C-alpha beads as a LAMMPS data file, in Angstrom:
LAMMPS data file: protein, C-alpha beads

75 atoms
74 bonds

1 atom types
1 bond types

-500.0 500.0 xlo xhi
-500.0 500.0 ylo yhi
-500.0 500.0 zlo zhi

Masses

1 110.0

Atoms # bond

1 1 1 -106.706 -9.526 -57.430
2 1 1 -103.482 -9.011 -55.623
3 1 1 -102.580 -10.854 -52.466
4 1 1 -103.228 -9.178 -49.318
5 1 1 -100.446 -7.466 -47.276
6 1 1 -99.345 -9.399 -44.029
7 1 1 -98.381 -8.014 -40.764
8 1 1 -95.627 -9.137 -39.242
9 1 1 -96.031 -12.015 -36.593
10 1 1 -95.583 -10.216 -32.924
11 1 1 -92.240 -11.072 -31.609
12 1 1 -91.423 -13.384 -28.316
13 1 1 -93.886 -15.798 -28.445
14 1 1 -93.148 -19.477 -27.726
15 1 1 -92.274 -21.537 -30.653
16 1 1 -95.586 -23.752 -30.411
17 1 1 -97.570 -20.633 -30.875
18 1 1 -96.314 -19.497 -34.370
19 1 1 -96.501 -23.247 -35.317
20 1 1 -100.150 -23.341 -34.259
21 1 1 -100.718 -20.207 -35.778
22 1 1 -99.296 -21.132 -39.318
23 1 1 -100.860 -24.536 -38.491
24 1 1 -104.493 -22.826 -38.171
25 1 1 -104.132 -20.436 -41.507
26 1 1 -102.922 -23.456 -43.833
27 1 1 -106.147 -25.453 -42.755
28 1 1 -108.096 -22.089 -43.151
29 1 1 -106.871 -21.724 -46.679
30 1 1 -107.288 -25.607 -47.279
31 1 1 -110.951 -25.516 -46.017
32 1 1 -111.881 -22.549 -48.232
33 1 1 -110.701 -24.303 -51.433
34 1 1 -112.492 -27.909 -50.580
35 1 1 -115.536 -25.346 -50.006
36 1 1 -114.988 -23.867 -53.424
37 1 1 -114.899 -27.374 -54.992
38 1 1 -118.205 -28.562 -53.734
39 1 1 -116.971 -30.502 -50.491
40 1 1 -118.893 -29.598 -47.629
41 1 1 -118.989 -32.766 -45.148
42 1 1 -116.048 -33.642 -43.302
43 1 1 -116.542 -37.076 -44.408
44 1 1 -115.927 -36.147 -47.692
45 1 1 -112.647 -34.817 -46.998
46 1 1 -109.964 -37.698 -46.492
47 1 1 -106.327 -36.956 -46.430
48 1 1 -105.607 -38.032 -49.906
49 1 1 -108.304 -35.275 -51.070
50 1 1 -107.084 -32.557 -48.567
51 1 1 -103.538 -33.062 -49.916
52 1 1 -104.435 -33.007 -53.644
53 1 1 -106.340 -29.653 -53.046
54 1 1 -103.010 -28.485 -51.451
55 1 1 -101.246 -29.135 -54.693
56 1 1 -103.907 -27.650 -56.772
57 1 1 -103.858 -24.403 -54.969
58 1 1 -99.873 -24.472 -54.518
59 1 1 -99.020 -25.113 -50.651
60 1 1 -97.049 -27.684 -49.510
61 1 1 -98.698 -31.099 -48.609
62 1 1 -100.441 -30.945 -45.102
63 1 1 -99.455 -33.398 -41.965
64 1 1 -102.087 -35.818 -40.322
65 1 1 -102.794 -32.998 -37.973
66 1 1 -103.611 -30.393 -40.407
67 1 1 -105.762 -32.597 -42.364
68 1 1 -107.644 -33.235 -39.246
69 1 1 -107.964 -29.639 -38.247
70 1 1 -109.312 -28.677 -41.940
71 1 1 -112.241 -31.805 -41.007
72 1 1 -112.965 -29.686 -37.912
73 1 1 -113.236 -26.549 -39.544
74 1 1 -115.713 -28.190 -42.211
75 1 1 -117.915 -29.547 -39.496

Bonds

1 1 1 2
2 1 2 3
3 1 3 4
4 1 4 5
5 1 5 6
6 1 6 7
7 1 7 8
8 1 8 9
9 1 9 10
10 1 10 11
11 1 11 12
12 1 12 13
13 1 13 14
14 1 14 15
15 1 15 16
16 1 16 17
17 1 17 18
18 1 18 19
19 1 19 20
20 1 20 21
21 1 21 22
22 1 22 23
23 1 23 24
24 1 24 25
25 1 25 26
26 1 26 27
27 1 27 28
28 1 28 29
29 1 29 30
30 1 30 31
31 1 31 32
32 1 32 33
33 1 33 34
34 1 34 35
35 1 35 36
36 1 36 37
37 1 37 38
38 1 38 39
39 1 39 40
40 1 40 41
41 1 41 42
42 1 42 43
43 1 43 44
44 1 44 45
45 1 45 46
46 1 46 47
47 1 47 48
48 1 48 49
49 1 49 50
50 1 50 51
51 1 51 52
52 1 52 53
53 1 53 54
54 1 54 55
55 1 55 56
56 1 56 57
57 1 57 58
58 1 58 59
59 1 59 60
60 1 60 61
61 1 61 62
62 1 62 63
63 1 63 64
64 1 64 65
65 1 65 66
66 1 66 67
67 1 67 68
68 1 68 69
69 1 69 70
70 1 70 71
71 1 71 72
72 1 72 73
73 1 73 74
74 1 74 75
């Protein structure tokens, strides 16, 4: 299945908005990948497991803040 085409982000927002937006997208991709591998509880998703999942799906290792957001999404 080909990847979905992405619409361009709106211009004129503060830089922090774009960083937060991209962080949320990355956290959502990681949370979905963890759910697909059977990790359903935030307590089972430590930073090492989240970063290993990121490596497996081919994205850059997430920061501690993004790892925390992934656990929040799993909750």
